[in-house]
C-alpha positions, -999 to 999 in steps of 0.1 A, spaced: 117 -515 230 153 -506 221 181 -524 240 218 -517 242 225 -544 217 197 -531 194 196 -493 196 169 -474 179 181 -462 145 185 -425 142 166 -407 114 186 -396 84 197 -358 85 174 -338 62 190 -322 32 183 -288 16 157 -290 -11 169 -257 -28 203 -244 -34 213 -207 -31 214 -206 -69 178 -219 -69 167 -191 -46 181 -165 -69 163 -181 -99 130 -180 -80 136 -145 -69 141 -134 -105 109 -152 -116 90 -136 -87 104 -101 -96 92 -106 -132 58 -117 -120 55 -88 -96 58 -65 -127 28 -83 -143 7 -79 -110 18 -45 -101 -17 -31 -97 -34 -60 -82 -39 -66 -45 -20 -99 -44 11 -82 -56 19 -74 -19 21 -112 -12 46 -117 -39 66 -86 -28 68 -101 8 78 -134 -6 105 -118 -27 119 -100 3 119 -132 25 137 -152 -3 164 -124 -3 171 -130 34 178 -167 28 203 -163 0 
């Protein structure tokens, strides 16, 4: 049990995994892949991911 003399340590602040530049690179890669999948049903999932990534950057 923590006391005043021995307080419970605070967890470290989490850091971002990807930078804004990383998101742009991922968007370019997904846009290219979407062209390869254009007539397949899963292309909609990649399209949605592409647009979500655009809102982050």
